[in-house]
C-alpha positions in Angstrom: -0.2 0.1 0.0 1.1 3.5 -0.8 2.2 5.3 2.2 0.1 8.6 1.4 -3.0 6.3 1.1 -2.0 4.6 4.5 -1.6 8.1 6.0 -5.1 9.1 4.5 -6.7 6.1 5.9 -5.3 6.5 9.6 -5.9 10.3 9.4 -9.8 9.5 8.8 -9.7 7.0 11.4 -8.2 9.3 13.9 -10.2 12.2 13.0 -13.4 10.0 13.3 -12.5 8.5 16.6 -11.6 11.9 18.1 -15.0 13.2 17.0 -16.6 10.4 18.6 -15.1 11.0 21.8 -15.7 14.5 21.9 -19.3 14.0 21.0 -19.8 11.6 23.7 -18.1 13.5 26.3 -20.1 16.6 25.5 -23.3 14.7 25.6 -22.6 13.3 29.1 -21.3 16.4 30.5 -24.6 18.0 29.4 -26.7 15.2 30.6 -25.0 15.6 34.1 -25.7 19.1 34.0 -22.3 20.9 33.9 -23.1 22.8 30.7 -26.5 23.6 29.2 -27.0 21.8 26.1 -29.2 24.6 24.6 -26.2 26.5 23.7 -25.6 24.2 20.8 -29.1 24.6 19.5 -29.5 25.7 15.9 -32.7 26.4 14.5 -35.2 23.8 15.2 -32.5 21.2 16.1 -31.9 20.7 19.8 -28.6 20.9 21.3 -28.5 17.2 21.8 -29.2 16.4 18.2 -26.5 18.5 17.1 -23.9 17.1 19.4 -25.1 13.7 18.4 -24.7 14.5 14.5 -21.0 15.3 15.4 -20.5 11.7 16.9 -22.5 10.0 14.1 -20.1 12.1 11.8 -17.0 10.7 13.5 -18.4 7.1 13.1 -18.9 7.7 9.4 -15.5 8.9 9.0 -14.0 6.0 10.9 -16.0 3.6 9.1 -14.8 4.9 5.7 -11.3 4.8 6.8 -11.4 1.2 7.9 -13.2 0.6 4.6 -10.3 2.0 2.6 -7.9 0.4 4.5 -9.6 -3.1 3.8 -10.2 -2.1 0.2 -6.5 -1.4 -0.3 -5.6 -4.7 1.3 -3.7 -3.4 4.3 
């Protein structure tokens, strides 16, 4: 596998996992009550929905990275 392709796959995986961790931590901290989740509200979407979208985006990026690694045979 080309090192640039491997680097891009690892980058997608690391960014995705980081977004998952950040999203989950903010949701837990918000549900405990340390920060209000209303500050993340955008339009008609509630704050917890916006934070969950961040975590879901992290899951998708991570899955793409792992899929590309599998596709390229690493």
